[in-house]
Steps between C-alpha positions, in 0.01 A plus 500: 500500500741450208798573730387230744473244216848576375646463854342158547628382157853606586480312832377181331782517245759527775358197685507283179857607422617410849340153486665429167847586633453279808398203279807548280725506804341186636550322171869586497542360858321172410737429207861568611771460233602134454863591430583543872374153596699334222813686598461391865446136399801498274713650778384229739573222256846636425583529869374147576729330240807713546794274402707360786858598447643181652309186404537145373392423145363150437530498120293242310381433146148407394640203304721373788353187663775504766398851599145388552603199710731711716231764562244228578742361762562838658130594500355179634304527828742501788791550261783753491305800369216454752738478795696805373184708450402418858823665610437819295639423155309651208498268200322573169530628144527874565836678572397605848548143628804359675485215249370596159392220269559632147517364142837536330338702224416770757865547610683569174778670696614157619476328160878461471521350852219256429628396154686187617332457834252229588154613602359572748769749584505658846700818543518785754506847347562848639501819291476278188819316593522127581636448851460125543348208315393140569632225280256215449641152548743594777484317834333796670119473470286789385312565822424777752861508621633540146257779423614666821863475394413649155327792666745571783829352388520319834484126545261439793437135427534298823812289500442122540614354823843337476484152651746451777757228454412205715796384707493171688739429784721201443809357666598280206434174687212389282369592145195722507169434325166672482131405524543381860279256673332605825643380831221354716257720309707819547587676178752733668660298779780638719854365506437326830184337377665354189796367701268336752290353216810353329601334823170325555459124481435503125774726371786449748602161353517665154759761606871455445698480825738780396221749428494778760154624404490750789754708300299492174271775384121462490502475118762219512301309765179531303668391181634189682157437642341516153758261353451249784129485434536470128780243533356278766130569493272582791566309826777288353796442731827447317839406629674795335466769241708309248293177520183421309165538659322200648176384349208572732207502259472880532575675172720806468192713455266289706261613771731369772773740403620694807542876463 
């Protein structure tokens, strides 16, 4: 009887000891060490803001009004920064950006460079060395093309179209003029049309007998035509180019002026 009692007591003690051990293990699993999470977070943060070796520094000063105005211009909706970011540029205050906006107090290594330089100062650095810089006040604007040159060292700005020199054919028979009148409503008449028009009943009496207008260029013929209208008025028939216009009651700029 006593032996059975001792055996049951020993069994009960073993069960209680086992339950206590399980509870302790469960408690350890529910409260893992916090140090691992912190280390992982710090590693992620460090990796995310790893400094970009080659980048453009936009150096400002908190007391610089010009810096604030320039940043406001670049950051405005539809402005340079927005269009650049749409093409993949990273722009911000951390060193992992293509363009890092930074206060001069945070870049003491460039204090000597900035000593006599107007702010904001825009420089391209690589391995701590200045490769290129933008000088405010020059004729080149501070825009996406300039930032691209600072970053790459290559000028990719589209070149403006060079206007072609306008050459007008002339034979030297008559002085040229511009702002031509139309010929019978035609703003670009052919050579044959202008000759025929000058030989009509209104203009033929105004031509000098020695003029061989068939040999003249279109520009010379049109210049003559313009002068005839402005000298004689619309519809006026004169006896020669060197004689005064007859009075017909139609003013030089009147509605009866023939084109």
